[in-house]
N, C-alpha and C positions, 0 to 999 in steps of 0.2 A: 784293816775289814772289818766289818762292822762283827759285836759278841754275839756270837751265837748261843742260846741259851741250851745247856748238855741233855735236857729231858725230850727239847724238841729235836735234836740231833738223832737219838734213841730213836725216838719213835719217826720219824723220816725213813731211818734207815731200814728197821721191819716191815715198812710201808714198798723197800724199793726191792725185796729178795727175787732171785731166780726168777727172771723175765724170762723168756725167747723170741727169738728175733720172729720177723714175722711170716706167714708162710711162703712158701715159695709162689703160690697163686698170684699172691698179692704184690709179690717182686714183679714177676712176668707181667703185668697188669698197670705198671707205671705209669707205661704211655697213654693212661687217661690224665694227665697234666698237660698236652697239648692239647686233648676235649677241652679241656676247663678253663684253659686261654682261651680258646674261641670263645666260651660260655661267657666270658668276661666281657668280651668287647662288646658282643649282642646283646649281654647285658648292662651294658655302660651305661645308656641314658638314663635308664630307669634309675640306675643308681648313683646315678649325678642329683637326678631329681629328688630321688626318697632318702638318702642316707643324712643323717643332720649334719649339719653345719659346722666349724670349728669356730674358735675366737682367737684365730692367729696363734695357737699354741703351737709350742717347737715341738717336730717328731720326729725323733733318728730311728733308721728302717737299715738294719744288718740282716747281710744275702747267708742263707746257707751253704754248709762246707761245698768247696770247689767253685763256688758260682763268685759271679761278682755284680757290682751295681745295676748292673746292665737287666738282672733277672729279677730288683725290686723296682723297678721302672713302671710299670702298669702301677702297682701299688700307691708308689710315690704321684706322680702326675694327676690322678683319681684324690689324694690330699689334697694336694695343692689347690684342683679346681674347688674345692669344700672348705679351703679360707684356714687348710693346714699348713704349718709352715714347715713342709716334711723335707729331708736330709739325708741323702744317702753317707754310707759310714767313709767314703774314699779313704779306703786303705787297700785297695786292688784286691782280688780275689781272695777268696777268704780258704786259706792251706790251714786253719787249724791254730792252735794257739804257738805261734813264732816267739822267738825273743821279743820282747818292748811292745806286742800286741797290746796285751792288758791296761800298759800305760799309756799309750797310744788311742784308744779307743775310752778311758778315761778321758784326758786331755779333749777329743771333740765332744764328748757330753759339754766339759766343762765350758770348753768354747760357744756352741750353743748356749747355754747357760748364761753367759754371760753376756751372748750378742742378743739376747730376749730380754735385757733389764731382769737377769736372774730368775727368769721362770722357767721354774723344772720343767726337766726334758721328760714326752714318754718315751720309750725306747719296744719298737715293735723288730720281733727278731724270727726271721724262718730258719727252722731246722738250729744249728749248730748257730747260729746266726741269736737266737733265742735263749740259750744253752749261757752265749757270752751276757745276753742283757740281764740276765739273773744275777748272774758273779759280778757284773760292773756295778749294779742296784745296790748290793752288799757291801762295797767298796766306797759309793760316792750316793747314798739315800738320800740325803738331803738336796741334791738335787735331780732327781728321781721324781717323776710324777706317776708313773705306773710300767709297766710292766707288763707286753703282751707275745707268747710266745706262740709261733705255730708248726707244731709239729717235734716238739724241742726234743730229744733226752735229756732228763737230769735226774735218774739216780743211778745208783752207784754198779747195778746188773753190767756187766760188761759183755751181756750176747746178746743186750734185747736192743741191736741196730747193723743190719746189715752194713753197714758205712763206714765199720768199724776199722778194718784195714787199711779204705783209702784213707782215713784220718791218720793214721799212722805212718801210712806213706808219707803221705802231706806233709806231715806235721813233724816228723821224724821222730814222734816220742808215744810214747799210750798213754793217754787219757790219763789215768790213776796214777802216774807220778806224775804230773804239775799239780804245785802245790793252789794252785787258782781252784781247783776242782776237788777241792776237801774235802767242801761242805753242801754239795752237788744237789740231796734232795730237800734242804732247807730251803726255803723262802728267801727270798728279800722282804724287809720292814717296810715295804711297799705294797699297795695293791699291786695283785700278781694275778693276771689268768693264760691260762692255757688252754689255747683251742686247738684239738686233734683228730683224726679221722681212725674209726678202728678199722677202717680198709687202707691205711697207709700200710704201702709195701718195703718202707725201706725202717721204720722205728715203729719199733713197739709200743701200740697205744698204751699201755699200761705201764709204758717209762714215762709219759707224757703227762702222766696224773699228775697234781698239786695231792700231798693229803689235807685231808678237812682241817680249816683256818680261819680266821675272822676277814683276812685280808686275801684269802685267795680262791679260785673259781676252776672247775674244769668246764668247758663248752666241746661238747661233743657235732663234728660237721661231716656228713658223707665225701668222701672222694681221696685221691690220688696224696703225697707225700709233696712228689712236683709239681703238685697243684695249688696248694696252699696257700702261698703267696697271692694268688690272682683269681680263687675259689671264688664265686659271686657271695656266697654264704657264708666261709671263714671273714670276708670283708666287711661284709653286715653287722658280725661281731665285733670285729674291730673296732668300728666306727661307732657303733653303739658305745665301748668303751671310752673310745678317745672321748667322745663328746660332753664324758659325765662332767657337773664342774668339780674343781679343785676343789680334795678337802670334803667331798659329801658322794664318794664314791660309795655304789652299792653291788651286789652280786648280781649277774646276770638273769633276767627273769623270762626265761622260756616258754610260760605259760600264759605272758604277753598276749593280746590280739590273735594272730593267725602263728606262731610261732611255734606251734608241739605239733604244727604239721612239717616244721622243716628242723630243730631243732631237737633230737629225743634226750632224756633223763637219762644224764651220763655217770651214773649213781645204779643206774640197774645192773641187774644181773648178768 
């Protein structure tokens, strides 16, 4: 794993203390995710016509806790339509960090890196898939172009998610007991974007925020946790990030054009 500077670790630890889970109100309204899927299909023709096209760059999409590659199919199909080489993780249902899973994810990234003539792979992860993406990028940063997470928890706050018990049941262990999660708040040494919602009913939005840094950013969108993988505004941000030329990454400009009407200042009070 890449060497982590001790000062950055302390700064990020301070950033992630005492985060409570989302309110029960937002948890009970997570059914909004189904409406967002309908919104996605209604908006898909516009998205296909207006989102920036890729240049055949490889993209690996990782599902959230309890989900399989089927959950990321709408996003991946749109990516393929717009000339991105989008791929599923092919590791079955995401049941937490099972034995050998980290090695399998690294192997999957390395496989795509080699298949596409050593082009770096962009990692897009929904929820726990985004948490995994960040950690894998720390292990093999030379093969990762950027990381984009969607509603992913990456702080040390053990109470920041309503899904903690589900994770423990599925994986058979507490996340803090796994060495892979030892430096969760520290971002990988590649461009890193966190897309989250303040109305997320499963993961506390504060647990999905990067501490300030040169290669990290936070983008806020309205929506449910269970809809972030096909939320049109979230996908707009994903495609905007993926379309940047390699080596010329810049932070998302939410003030551009009509974006202020849809993307609020993530650093507001």
